[in-house]
N, C-alpha and C positions, 0 to 999 in steps of 0.2 A: 270432537265430542258429538258429532252428528246433528247438532241442533243450533248452536249459537255461533257458528263460524261466520255468519253474516255480520256479526257484531265484533268478534274478537280481533279480526284483522284490522278493521277500521279503528278500533280502540288502540291497538298497538301503534298504528300509524299516527294517530292523534297525539299520543304521549311521546312521540319521537323515537320509537324503537329502532334499532339498527336496520337500515333500509335493505342491506344485502341479505340479512336473515329473513326479513319479511318477504322479499322476493323469492328466496329459496323455499320457504314454507308455503307460499302462495302457489309456486310451481308444483310442489308435491300435491297440494290440494287440487289444483286444476287437472292434474294427471289422473285423479281419482273421481272424475265426473263423466257424465254422459255429455254428448256434444251440446245439449241445451243448458248445461251448467248444473244440473241436478247431481247430487252425490250418488255414487254407486251404492246400492243396497241401503239406501236411506229411506226409512218409513215415513219421514216427515213431509211437509208440504213444500210450497214454492219459496219459502223464506231463504233458502240457500242457493237458489238459482242465480242470484245476482252477486254472490260473494266476490268473485274475481273482478268483475267489472267495477263494483263499488270500491274495492280496495285500490285498484289502479287509479280510478278517478280521484280518490283521496290523496294518493301519492303525488299525483300531477297537480291537482288544484283543490286544495282543502279550503272550505269556507265556513267552518264552524264559528259560532259566535258573531256572525256577520262580518268576519275579517277574512279576506282572501289571502291565501298563502300558496305561492307557486313553488312546486318541486321541493317542498319542505322535507319530506321523507322520501327521497328518490335517490338511487345510486348516482353520485356525481360523475362516475366514470362511464355512465351510459347516456347516450344521446336519446332524446325523446321530443315529441311535439304533440300537441293536442289542439283541437278546434271546438269551440262552442260547448265547453263543459258548463253546465248550469251551476251557478253559485247563488247562495242566499242573497236576497235583495233584488231578485229578478235581473241578474247579470248573466251574460254568456261570455265566457272567458276563453281566450286562445293564447298560447305561448309556445316557445321552443327552448330546449336545453341542448346546447352543443358544446362539447368539451368543457362541461362544467359552468358554462356561461348562459344566463337566461337572456333571451332576445324575443323580438316580435310579439310583445305583450299587447293584446287588444282586448278591450272590454266593451261589449254592447250592453247598454243600459236599456232594458225593455220598459221600465216603469218610472225612470227618472229619480230613483232613490239615491241617497248619499252612499258613497263607496269608500270602504276602508280596505287597504291592502298593505301587507308587510312589504316594505321596500325590496324589490327583487335585486337591487344593487346596493347593499349596505354601505353607508357612508357617502353615497353619491347623490347629487341632486337629480331629480327626475323631471323631464319635460312632458307635459300632457299635450297631445295633439288631438283636438276636438273636431270631429267631422272633417279631417284633412287639413285643419288650420292650426298652426302652432299657437298654443295658449299660454298657460302659466307654468312656471317651474316651482316645484315643491320639494321639500327635503324632510328627512327624519327617518326613524326606523319604521314607524307606522304612518302611512300616507292616507290622508282623508281629503275627499273632494266631492263636491256636489255634481250631479249629473242631470241631464234632461231626458225626456222620453225619447227612446230610439236613438240616442246619441252614441256614436262610436268614438271611443277614446283609445288612442295608441299611446304607449309609454316608451320613452327612450331615456337613457341616462346621459348626463353631461360629463 
């Protein structure tokens, strides 16, 4: 539509639209841009220059409503990894998806705010490793824990 693509890809991702279809359409969109992300023959401003990057960030690490969701809408048959995607609450999040399994989850809390994340390993307990030291085990679909300023939290499942 030449003007709201910066919103509609993210909206589709947030409601859980089919990840393979999102990737297919995102690829078509990306092939219709200049190297800087601007749409070809688009008379509008810079709002569309970040469409692809924003959509991929949302697919890898969604944090709407102050709840972090890892690889929620990402093709499970594709491997991926990311480092330091900024999430609501002043968190930098890193994780890896290999053969459909999430691993190497790391959260850097810049401001010491509470963190809520959908359990990357549904039905399993999760161990928090705080600044390199094994801390508490938590469980549930939605995990909630307090953080400290500049604390590094690694997550592993039991």
